[in-house]
LOVEXRO-182073 format. One record per residue (C-alpha): residue number from 1; residue in one letter; x, y, z. Coordinates in Angstrom, 2 decimals. Example, Ala and Ser with C-alpha at 12.3 -4.5 7.8 and 13.67 -1.06 7.14 Angstrom:
<vopas>
lofi	dogu	x	y	z
1	A	12.30	-4.50	7.80
2	S	13.67	-1.06	7.14
</vopas>
This chain:
<vopas>
lofi	dogu	x	y	z
1	M	-25.94	-12.17	20.78
2	K	-23.78	-10.06	18.46
3	K	-21.65	-11.86	15.91
4	A	-18.59	-10.02	17.14
5	S	-15.66	-11.06	15.02
6	S	-17.22	-11.77	11.63
7	R	-16.98	-8.22	10.31
8	L	-13.37	-7.91	11.41
9	L	-12.42	-11.21	9.79
10	L	-14.36	-10.53	6.62
11	L	-12.58	-7.23	6.07
12	H	-9.23	-8.75	6.95
13	S	-9.57	-11.68	4.56
14	Q	-10.87	-9.49	1.73
15	F	-8.04	-7.00	1.88
16	Q	-5.01	-8.83	3.21
17	N	-4.11	-10.18	-0.23
18	L	-4.13	-6.68	-1.69
19	I	-1.56	-5.16	0.66
20	T	2.14	-5.70	1.18
21	K	2.90	-8.87	3.10
22	T	6.69	-8.89	2.90
23	P	8.66	-7.00	5.53
24	I	9.98	-3.53	4.92
25	P	13.52	-4.16	3.66
26	L	16.54	-3.31	5.64
27	Y	19.26	-0.79	5.19
28	S	21.80	-1.37	2.46
29	T	25.09	0.17	1.40
30	Q	24.81	1.34	-2.20
31	P	25.47	5.03	-2.97
32	I	22.56	7.26	-2.11
33	T	21.37	9.89	-4.56
34	Q	17.73	10.08	-3.58
35	F	15.07	7.99	-1.94
36	S	14.49	4.90	-4.01
37	S	11.37	4.66	-6.13
38	S	9.16	1.69	-5.53
39	T	5.57	0.55	-5.41
40	N	5.66	-0.70	-1.82
41	L	7.27	0.16	1.46
42	D	9.07	-3.13	1.41
43	H	11.20	-2.07	-1.54
44	Q	12.44	1.22	-0.13
45	N	16.16	0.60	0.20
46	H	17.71	3.72	1.65
47	Q	21.36	3.17	1.13
48	F	24.66	4.52	2.32
49	N	27.87	5.18	0.47
50	P	30.74	3.75	2.53
51	K	32.95	6.55	1.11
52	S	30.63	9.35	2.20
53	P	31.84	12.02	4.67
54	I	30.78	9.98	7.68
55	F	33.43	7.42	6.73
56	S	36.04	10.07	5.98
57	R	38.67	8.80	8.41
58	N	41.44	7.90	5.99
59	L	42.75	4.38	6.25
60	N	45.61	5.13	3.81
61	T	49.12	6.31	4.52
62	H	50.03	8.08	1.30
63	V	53.28	7.58	-0.56
64	N	54.39	8.76	-3.97
65	P	52.58	6.47	-6.41
66	Q	55.08	7.31	-9.17
67	Q	57.99	5.80	-7.28
68	P	58.51	2.07	-8.08
69	T	57.85	-0.19	-5.11
70	S	61.29	-1.83	-5.45
71	Q	63.02	1.55	-4.91
72	L	61.12	2.34	-1.70
73	P	62.65	1.80	1.75
74	S	61.22	-1.25	3.51
75	R	59.04	0.89	5.81
76	H	57.57	2.77	2.89
77	Q	57.15	-0.51	1.03
78	K	55.00	-1.83	3.85
79	I	53.01	1.39	3.78
80	Q	52.52	0.95	0.04
81	E	51.39	-2.64	0.52
82	R	48.95	-1.57	3.20
83	S	47.66	1.20	0.92
84	N	47.05	-1.36	-1.83
85	L	45.14	-3.60	0.59
86	V	43.05	-0.65	1.75
87	D	42.22	0.09	-1.88
88	Q	41.20	-3.54	-2.30
89	F	39.02	-3.27	0.80
90	E	37.35	-0.06	-0.36
91	S	36.72	-1.31	-3.90
92	A	35.54	-4.82	-2.88
93	K	32.46	-5.98	-4.76
94	T	31.46	-8.62	-2.21
95	S	31.63	-9.04	1.54
96	G	33.96	-12.01	0.99
97	D	36.50	-9.82	-0.84
98	M	36.15	-7.16	1.83
99	I	36.77	-9.63	4.66
100	K	39.74	-11.16	2.79
101	A	41.38	-7.73	2.36
102	F	40.78	-6.93	6.03
103	E	42.33	-10.22	7.18
104	Q	45.40	-9.56	5.04
105	M	45.84	-6.14	6.61
106	G	45.34	-7.41	10.15
107	S	43.52	-5.53	12.88
108	D	46.82	-4.29	14.38
109	N	47.23	-1.89	11.46
110	F	44.24	0.21	12.52
111	D	43.60	2.49	15.45
112	E	40.49	1.75	17.52
113	N	38.16	4.19	15.73
114	E	39.27	3.03	12.28
115	L	38.68	-0.57	13.31
116	G	35.15	0.26	14.45
117	L	34.41	1.81	11.06
118	V	35.85	-1.22	9.26
119	F	33.59	-3.59	11.20
120	L	30.63	-1.34	10.40
121	K	31.47	-1.31	6.67
122	I	31.74	-5.08	6.55
123	G	28.46	-5.45	8.44
124	L	26.70	-3.07	6.04
125	K	28.01	-5.01	3.05
126	L	26.83	-8.30	4.52
127	D	23.44	-6.75	5.26
128	E	23.18	-5.54	1.68
129	E	23.77	-9.08	0.43
130	G	21.10	-10.29	2.83
131	E	22.24	-13.89	3.26
132	Y	23.95	-14.08	6.65
133	P	22.21	-12.05	9.36
134	D	24.20	-13.90	12.03
135	K	27.45	-12.64	10.47
136	V	25.98	-9.14	10.20
137	F	25.22	-9.29	13.89
138	D	28.75	-10.48	14.76
139	F	30.48	-7.64	12.88
140	A	27.99	-5.05	14.12
141	I	28.59	-6.13	17.74
142	K	32.35	-5.79	17.22
143	G	31.82	-2.33	15.76
144	L	29.53	-1.30	18.62
145	K	32.03	-2.31	21.29
146	I	34.51	0.14	19.76
147	L	32.28	3.00	18.59
148	D	30.33	2.98	21.86
149	Q	33.49	3.68	23.88
150	T	34.70	6.75	21.97
151	D	34.05	10.35	23.02
152	D	34.56	11.55	19.43
153	Q	31.40	13.44	18.45
154	D	32.25	12.92	14.77
155	L	31.51	9.24	15.29
156	S	27.99	9.75	16.66
157	L	26.44	9.17	13.25
158	P	28.43	5.97	12.56
159	L	27.40	4.80	16.05
160	A	23.76	5.38	15.16
161	M	24.30	3.52	11.88
162	N	25.87	0.65	13.79
163	L	22.89	0.49	16.14
164	Q	20.53	0.53	13.15
165	L	22.51	-2.32	11.61
166	L	22.19	-4.33	14.83
167	G	18.46	-3.66	14.86
168	S	18.25	-4.88	11.27
169	A	20.19	-8.07	12.05
170	C	18.13	-8.81	15.17
171	Y	14.96	-8.39	13.15
172	S	16.20	-10.94	10.59
173	L	17.04	-13.30	13.45
174	N	13.54	-12.85	14.98
175	K	15.02	-11.18	18.06
176	F	12.41	-8.45	18.00
177	Q	12.78	-7.10	21.53
178	E	16.54	-6.69	21.08
179	S	15.93	-5.05	17.72
180	L	13.67	-2.45	19.34
181	G	16.31	-1.66	21.94
182	Y	19.05	-0.95	19.39
183	L	16.76	1.01	17.06
184	N	15.28	3.17	19.82
185	R	18.77	4.08	20.99
186	A	19.78	4.95	17.41
187	N	16.69	7.15	17.17
188	R	17.65	9.02	20.35
189	I	21.18	9.70	19.06
190	L	19.89	10.90	15.70
191	S	17.28	13.15	17.31
192	K	20.04	14.90	19.30
193	L	22.18	15.23	16.17
194	E	19.27	16.82	14.30
195	E	19.16	19.57	16.94
196	T	22.86	20.45	16.56
197	V	23.60	19.92	12.85
198	S	22.42	22.53	10.36
199	D	22.74	20.34	7.25
200	G	21.21	17.04	8.28
201	F	21.09	15.30	4.89
202	E	22.97	12.19	6.03
203	I	21.16	12.18	9.38
204	K	17.74	12.18	7.71
205	H	18.62	9.20	5.60
206	V	19.82	7.18	8.57
207	L	16.78	8.32	10.56
208	H	14.51	7.16	7.74
209	A	16.10	3.71	7.81
210	V	15.76	3.52	11.60
211	H	12.04	4.32	11.48
212	L	11.45	1.83	8.67
213	N	13.14	-0.84	10.77
214	L	11.12	0.19	13.81
215	A	7.92	-0.19	11.80
216	N	9.07	-3.62	10.60
217	T	9.89	-4.80	14.08
218	K	6.69	-3.49	15.67
219	N	4.62	-5.13	12.95
220	A	6.41	-8.42	13.61
221	M	5.62	-8.05	17.32
222	G	1.99	-7.37	16.57
223	R	2.17	-3.65	17.38
224	R	0.73	-2.60	14.02
225	E	-1.02	0.48	15.34
226	D	2.20	1.66	16.98
227	A	4.12	1.09	13.74
228	I	1.96	3.68	11.97
229	G	3.74	6.44	13.93
230	N	7.10	5.34	12.57
231	L	5.78	5.17	9.02
232	K	4.43	8.70	9.42
233	K	7.89	9.85	10.45
234	C	9.30	8.25	7.30
235	L	6.75	10.16	5.24
236	E	7.59	13.44	6.99
237	I	11.26	12.96	6.13
238	K	10.39	12.37	2.49
239	E	8.09	15.39	2.40
240	T	10.98	17.63	3.50
241	S	13.57	15.91	1.29
242	L	11.77	15.40	-2.03
243	E	10.27	17.75	-4.55
244	D	6.52	18.34	-4.54
245	N	4.60	15.95	-6.79
246	S	7.65	13.69	-7.21
247	L	7.09	10.08	-8.17
248	E	8.81	8.89	-5.00
249	L	6.61	11.05	-2.78
250	G	3.55	9.68	-4.56
251	N	4.77	6.17	-3.72
252	A	5.23	7.20	-0.11
253	Y	1.62	8.38	0.13
254	R	0.43	5.08	-1.33
255	D	2.60	3.21	1.19
256	M	0.92	5.15	3.99
257	A	-2.52	4.30	2.60
258	E	-1.56	0.61	2.47
259	A	-0.40	0.76	6.08
260	Y	-3.79	2.06	7.19
261	V	-5.60	-0.56	5.08
262	A	-3.52	-3.20	6.88
263	I	-5.09	-2.15	10.18
264	L	-8.52	-1.77	8.53
265	N	-8.61	2.00	9.05
266	F	-10.04	2.92	5.66
267	K	-11.09	6.44	6.63
268	E	-7.48	7.43	7.35
269	A	-6.22	5.55	4.29
270	L	-8.46	7.44	1.84
271	P	-6.74	10.89	1.73
272	Y	-3.27	9.33	1.38
273	C	-4.41	7.21	-1.55
274	V	-6.04	10.22	-3.26
275	K	-2.77	12.19	-2.86
276	A	-0.84	9.30	-4.41
277	I	-3.14	9.28	-7.44
278	D	-2.85	13.04	-7.89
279	M	0.97	12.96	-7.77
280	H	1.31	9.97	-10.07
281	K	-1.07	11.59	-12.56
282	V	1.14	14.70	-12.70
283	E	4.37	12.73	-13.14
284	L	3.25	9.77	-15.25
285	G	-0.19	10.53	-16.69
286	N	-3.64	9.15	-16.00
287	N	-3.01	5.95	-17.97
288	S	0.16	4.87	-16.18
289	V	0.57	1.55	-14.37
290	E	1.29	3.41	-11.12
291	V	-2.06	5.20	-11.28
292	A	-3.73	1.86	-12.06
293	H	-2.21	0.36	-8.89
294	D	-3.36	3.42	-6.92
295	R	-6.89	3.00	-8.25
296	R	-6.96	-0.66	-7.31
297	L	-6.00	0.28	-3.77
298	L	-8.63	3.02	-3.78
299	G	-11.17	0.37	-4.75
300	V	-10.14	-1.65	-1.70
301	I	-10.55	1.42	0.51
302	Y	-14.01	2.22	-0.87
303	T	-15.02	-1.41	-0.32
304	G	-13.89	-1.10	3.30
305	L	-16.00	2.05	3.60
306	E	-18.92	0.07	2.07
307	E	-19.09	2.43	-0.91
308	H	-19.24	-0.45	-3.39
309	M	-20.25	1.50	-6.51
310	K	-17.25	3.81	-6.11
311	A	-15.07	0.76	-5.53
312	L	-16.27	-0.89	-8.73
313	E	-15.74	2.33	-10.70
314	Q	-12.11	2.55	-9.56
315	N	-11.60	-1.13	-10.30
316	Q	-12.87	-0.73	-13.86
317	L	-10.60	2.26	-14.49
318	S	-7.66	0.25	-13.16
319	Q	-8.53	-2.77	-15.33
320	K	-8.63	-0.64	-18.47
321	V	-5.08	0.62	-17.93
322	L	-3.69	-2.78	-16.90
323	K	-5.17	-4.32	-20.04
324	N	-3.54	-1.66	-22.24
325	W	-0.15	-2.30	-20.62
326	G	-0.47	-6.08	-20.88
327	K	-0.23	-6.62	-17.12
328	S	-2.01	-9.96	-17.20
329	A	-1.29	-11.07	-13.60
330	D	-2.44	-7.75	-12.12
331	L	-5.42	-7.69	-14.45
332	L	-6.50	-11.17	-13.34
333	R	-6.52	-10.15	-9.69
334	A	-8.35	-6.93	-10.50
335	E	-11.06	-8.97	-12.27
336	I	-11.42	-11.19	-9.19
337	D	-11.71	-8.02	-7.08
338	A	-14.44	-6.78	-9.44
339	A	-16.42	-10.02	-8.97
340	N	-16.22	-9.63	-5.18
341	M	-17.46	-6.06	-5.50
342	Q	-20.37	-7.26	-7.66
343	I	-21.22	-9.78	-4.93
344	A	-21.20	-6.97	-2.34
345	L	-23.65	-5.07	-4.57
346	G	-25.92	-8.10	-4.83
347	K	-25.15	-8.67	-8.54
348	F	-24.58	-12.40	-8.09
349	D	-25.21	-13.57	-11.66
350	E	-22.85	-10.89	-13.03
351	A	-20.19	-11.96	-10.52
352	I	-20.53	-15.62	-11.49
353	N	-20.23	-14.79	-15.19
354	T	-17.13	-12.68	-14.47
355	L	-15.54	-15.53	-12.53
356	K	-16.40	-18.13	-15.18
357	S	-14.55	-16.00	-17.71
358	V	-11.56	-15.41	-15.44
359	V	-11.14	-19.05	-14.37
360	L	-10.29	-20.00	-17.97
361	Q	-7.17	-17.81	-17.70
362	T	-5.71	-19.76	-14.75
363	D	-3.71	-22.97	-14.39
364	K	-5.55	-25.95	-12.88
365	E	-3.35	-26.04	-9.76
366	S	-2.89	-22.29	-9.25
367	E	-3.83	-20.39	-6.11
368	D	-5.65	-17.84	-8.27
369	R	-7.99	-20.61	-9.44
370	A	-8.56	-21.67	-5.84
371	M	-9.58	-18.12	-4.89
372	I	-11.88	-17.87	-7.92
373	F	-13.71	-20.96	-6.65
374	V	-14.02	-19.32	-3.22
375	S	-15.55	-16.17	-4.73
376	M	-17.87	-18.27	-6.86
377	A	-18.99	-20.17	-3.76
378	K	-19.70	-16.86	-2.06
379	A	-22.01	-15.79	-4.89
380	L	-23.74	-19.20	-4.91
381	C	-24.21	-19.07	-1.13
382	N	-26.00	-15.76	-1.49
383	Q	-28.31	-17.45	-3.97
384	E	-28.77	-20.35	-1.49
385	K	-27.33	-22.79	-4.02
386	F	-25.47	-24.61	-1.26
387	T	-24.72	-27.88	-3.07
388	E	-22.95	-26.05	-5.89
389	A	-21.21	-23.77	-3.40
390	K	-19.83	-26.74	-1.43
391	R	-18.54	-28.29	-4.64
392	C	-16.61	-25.09	-5.41
393	L	-15.17	-24.98	-1.91
394	K	-14.12	-28.62	-2.09
395	M	-12.25	-27.95	-5.36
396	S	-10.58	-24.91	-3.79
397	C	-9.41	-26.88	-0.73
398	G	-8.07	-29.61	-3.01
399	I	-5.78	-27.09	-4.71
400	L	-4.77	-25.35	-1.48
401	E	-3.79	-28.51	0.39
402	K	-0.95	-29.02	-2.10
403	K	0.32	-25.48	-1.46
404	E	0.41	-25.48	2.36
405	K	4.19	-25.84	2.67
406	V	4.98	-23.61	-0.33
407	T	2.84	-20.58	0.56
408	P	1.50	-21.12	4.10
409	L	0.39	-17.52	4.57
410	E	-1.73	-17.36	1.42
411	V	-3.20	-20.80	2.04
412	S	-4.09	-20.06	5.68
413	E	-5.86	-16.85	4.65
414	A	-7.78	-18.79	2.00
415	Y	-8.84	-21.35	4.62
416	M	-10.19	-18.53	6.78
417	E	-12.18	-17.18	3.85
418	I	-13.53	-20.66	3.04
419	S	-14.56	-21.17	6.65
420	M	-16.81	-18.10	6.34
421	Q	-18.69	-19.77	3.50
422	Y	-19.23	-22.91	5.53
423	E	-20.40	-20.74	8.42
424	T	-22.93	-19.08	6.08
425	M	-24.26	-22.56	5.24
426	S	-24.43	-23.47	9.00
427	E	-21.65	-26.04	8.55
428	F	-20.09	-24.91	11.83
429	E	-17.90	-27.92	12.59
430	T	-16.25	-27.70	9.16
431	A	-15.76	-23.96	9.63
432	I	-14.11	-24.46	13.04
433	C	-11.87	-27.22	11.67
434	L	-10.62	-24.97	8.84
435	L	-10.03	-22.08	11.23
436	K	-7.99	-24.22	13.59
437	K	-5.95	-25.47	10.63
438	A	-5.30	-21.90	9.49
439	Q	-4.45	-20.80	13.03
440	S	-1.89	-23.60	13.41
441	M	-0.17	-22.48	10.19
442	L	-0.24	-18.78	11.09
443	E	1.25	-19.29	14.55
444	K	4.52	-20.33	12.87
445	I	4.75	-17.00	11.00
446	P	6.08	-14.27	13.36
447	N	4.59	-11.36	11.40
448	E	1.05	-12.78	11.32
449	Q	0.04	-12.76	14.97
450	H	-2.82	-10.38	14.14
451	S	-4.22	-13.07	11.84
452	V	-3.91	-15.60	14.66
453	G	-5.99	-13.22	16.78
454	S	-8.62	-12.95	14.08
455	A	-8.80	-16.74	13.79
456	S	-9.14	-17.06	17.58
457	A	-12.00	-14.56	17.56
458	R	-13.85	-16.54	14.91
459	I	-13.28	-19.89	16.61
460	G	-14.47	-18.46	19.93
461	W	-17.61	-17.04	18.33
462	L	-18.49	-20.32	16.57
463	L	-17.93	-22.35	19.74
464	L	-20.20	-19.96	21.60
465	L	-22.78	-20.20	18.85
466	T	-22.80	-24.00	19.00
467	G	-23.21	-24.11	22.78
468	K	-19.58	-24.91	23.69
469	V	-19.43	-21.90	25.98
470	Q	-16.65	-22.94	28.36
471	E	-14.47	-23.98	25.42
472	S	-15.00	-20.61	23.71
473	I	-13.60	-18.43	26.50
474	P	-9.84	-19.17	26.06
475	Y	-10.14	-18.42	22.33
476	L	-11.97	-15.15	22.94
477	E	-9.51	-14.03	25.62
478	D	-6.56	-14.89	23.38
479	A	-8.17	-12.97	20.51
480	I	-8.63	-9.86	22.65
481	E	-4.97	-9.77	23.69
482	R	-3.65	-10.33	20.16
483	L	-6.02	-7.86	18.52
484	K	-5.25	-5.18	21.13
485	E	-1.56	-5.57	20.41
486	N	-2.09	-5.36	16.66
487	F	-4.92	-2.90	16.15
488	G	-4.89	-0.95	19.41
489	S	-7.11	-1.19	22.47
490	K	-9.84	1.05	20.98
491	H	-10.34	-0.79	17.68
492	F	-13.94	-1.80	16.94
493	G	-12.86	-5.42	16.37
494	V	-11.67	-5.65	19.96
495	G	-15.07	-4.32	21.06
496	Y	-16.88	-7.05	19.14
497	V	-14.83	-9.77	20.82
498	Y	-15.48	-8.22	24.24
499	N	-19.20	-8.42	23.42
500	N	-18.88	-12.12	22.66
501	L	-16.88	-12.72	25.82
502	G	-19.56	-10.94	27.84
503	A	-22.21	-13.15	26.25
504	A	-20.19	-16.23	27.24
505	Y	-19.95	-15.02	30.84
506	L	-23.72	-14.48	30.92
507	E	-24.28	-18.01	29.64
508	L	-22.11	-19.29	32.50
509	D	-24.10	-17.21	35.03
510	R	-21.22	-14.80	35.69
511	P	-23.08	-11.47	35.29
512	Q	-20.48	-9.37	37.13
513	S	-17.73	-10.49	34.74
514	A	-20.12	-9.95	31.85
515	A	-20.88	-6.39	32.98
516	Q	-17.15	-5.58	33.15
517	V	-16.39	-6.69	29.59
518	F	-19.63	-5.24	28.20
519	A	-18.59	-1.89	29.70
520	L	-15.23	-2.19	27.92
521	A	-17.03	-3.07	24.68
522	K	-19.31	-0.04	24.97
523	D	-16.40	2.30	25.65
524	I	-14.56	0.98	22.57
525	M	-17.65	1.19	20.36
526	D	-18.42	4.74	21.52
527	T	-14.83	5.78	20.75
528	S	-14.31	3.99	17.44
529	L	-17.81	4.04	15.96
530	G	-19.63	6.76	17.87
531	P	-22.35	6.39	20.55
532	N	-25.17	6.39	17.98
533	H	-23.81	3.52	15.90
534	A	-25.98	0.40	15.94
535	D	-23.18	-1.69	17.47
536	S	-22.68	0.91	20.23
537	I	-26.38	0.81	21.02
538	E	-26.31	-2.98	21.18
539	A	-23.36	-2.79	23.59
540	C	-25.51	-0.52	25.75
541	Q	-28.32	-3.10	25.69
542	N	-25.87	-5.84	26.64
543	L	-24.86	-3.84	29.70
544	S	-28.51	-3.53	30.63
545	K	-28.89	-7.30	30.28
546	A	-25.88	-7.94	32.56
547	Y	-27.15	-5.59	35.28
548	S	-30.58	-7.16	35.03
549	A	-29.01	-10.57	35.65
550	M	-27.35	-9.05	38.74
551	R	-30.78	-7.69	39.78
552	S	-29.36	-4.16	39.66
553	Y	-32.50	-2.93	37.97
554	A	-31.87	0.80	38.34
555	L	-28.66	0.50	36.30
556	A	-30.28	-1.91	33.85
557	I	-33.14	0.55	33.25
558	N	-30.70	3.44	32.82
559	F	-28.74	1.69	30.04
560	Q	-31.90	0.38	28.36
561	E	-33.31	3.92	28.23
562	K	-30.07	5.11	26.60
563	A	-30.42	2.34	24.05
564	I	-34.00	3.42	23.29
565	D	-32.84	7.01	22.74
566	G	-30.21	5.67	20.37
567	W	-32.68	3.62	18.31
568	R	-35.06	6.60	18.11
569	G	-32.24	8.57	16.52
570	H	-32.10	6.04	13.66
571	G	-35.64	6.85	12.58
572	P	-37.96	4.43	10.72
573	S	-35.08	2.13	9.69
574	A	-34.76	0.97	13.31
575	S	-38.47	0.71	14.16
576	E	-38.29	-3.01	14.98
577	E	-35.24	-2.54	17.21
578	L	-36.98	0.35	18.99
579	K	-40.13	-1.70	19.56
580	E	-38.13	-4.57	21.08
581	A	-36.07	-2.21	23.25
582	I	-39.24	-0.64	24.68
583	R	-40.65	-4.10	25.44
584	V	-37.46	-5.01	27.35
585	L	-37.63	-1.74	29.29
586	D	-41.21	-2.45	30.34
587	E	-40.14	-5.89	31.60
588	L	-37.28	-4.35	33.56
589	K	-39.65	-1.89	35.23
590	V	-41.96	-4.73	36.26
591	K	-39.02	-6.68	37.69
592	A	-37.77	-3.59	39.51
593	L	-41.21	-3.02	41.00
594	G	-41.42	-6.65	42.12
595	E	-38.00	-6.36	43.72
596	F	-39.14	-3.24	45.57
597	H	-42.22	-5.04	46.91
598	D	-40.13	-8.04	47.96
599	K	-37.83	-5.78	49.99
600	T	-40.59	-3.80	51.67
601	A	-42.87	-6.76	52.45
602	L	-40.85	-7.86	55.49
603	P	-42.51	-9.90	58.31
604	A	-43.93	-7.89	61.23
605	T	-41.49	-9.41	63.72
606	H	-38.15	-9.85	62.05
607	P	-34.79	-10.65	63.69
608	R	-32.77	-7.78	65.04
609	R	-29.25	-7.34	63.69
610	R	-26.25	-5.34	64.78
611	S	-24.82	-2.42	62.85
612	S	-21.28	-2.85	61.64
613	R	-20.52	0.70	62.72
614	S	-21.56	0.47	66.40
615	S	-22.74	-1.93	69.01
616	S	-26.25	-0.48	68.97
617	S	-29.12	-2.56	67.69
618	V	-30.96	-1.44	64.58
619	D	-34.04	-2.71	62.75
</vopas>
């Protein structure tokens, strides 16, 4: 039976703390000069100037400012008062001041289109302040009702902005399906505008915000694979808008690498991370903090690709720079990463010494200390020092229990990592208990449904392993649905869970159901890992096993022969697997021969039956 979900969970828990967890921020209203520079996608505030050409409809009725107000006719005096209020509205520092100026003017003093723009401006200001998404939604809805009714083509861009603002507000209110609807419509409007406008500077900036919001929303809905397409569009916009080798473009490449790491696609992440390093080197030099952050990410990617020596090399280069710049918090985490890389290389004593040095730099109740104990337990487990390892894990859990309400995401991920150590020590009940605890915490976090899926996969596997087969199936089925939504239907992790589900069906004597999910697992493995990968070959053998249970020996033999061809391609390293596969094939041939003899050895006088196609009798 293949341990289907362990690799997926291990990678997820190792790397989740190294990538951005906060949502990509929403559109704001400060003047835009260029794309903002930041280290993560979630700090890219692409902002509008409310006085830019798209808001050029003048709310003022001009009078001679040199003429004293007392000498103006009453009509002109009212116009002057309104002009002053408009100036107050335009120069307002806060949404409260803006709303106050608007209320003093009264909505009757605006035509319909002006009023729509005013509602949009207030909504953008509220969104910038980020405190009242319900108010943002209210003003954006008022603006939409007006801007959506006009035939004025000049207002198409403000309409798209208004739809983007509604998408942003719905996201903040966890109304993800509504958010998608508004954002997709904004995208359609902007795509048409791009085709007709020669200078699309403003359009590109709004389009960038729309795609960032789409990525945010899809991630929150668990559609992480789908969100990659929107992030790529953001990068394309930056590539056409920014200078080559600019700092901001370097950040964008790193953001793209982080996005791929988030879905555990390290092969795709690698070239983006390398580009980020190259650009940051040109702009800031090899010893800059930005390059150090890039190298740390590159270490994560190499670890995911199981190139641990390269990972450790990048980590050491990153540590050197962080130490020179006095970045103690980043340096601490990089040292913990280094210890985990040493463990992956089998250098357990070195890892323990590293961790003993690092733990002295942490507070007694800090989460960093808790994670150091987890890493230390991992090294001790590999040395089969289980008593010491359990003591480390107990200390870690003692710290984490006090942090559950403060940082539920970080604590739940730590519990999942700790459960792996208990699983290694065959403490399965404790491992399941911790996983269920983590799952319960993660279910309350909308953006972490992929982690819920990973927890379900692990729980299902452990239940299957401990003989609780019927109980394992709902967890495995739930894991498949969640992981498909997050990582895509062809991700290798989904294939592993299908393999486990097939094993459960076989245990329950449901070989037809087993064959169906094993076939899905094989198709996924062939696509994501290649037909000659060891896991793909095992999926082939599982199919053979299912067909054998159905007594469909011809099909069983066919898949077992394919598995044998696969193991032969691995050479001497797979000699044991090849030997076992040949033994199974020989058994299948004996069974098939026995089945043939059973069918042909009919009694001399057997009952006659009627053909379903005619009324004639046949033997």
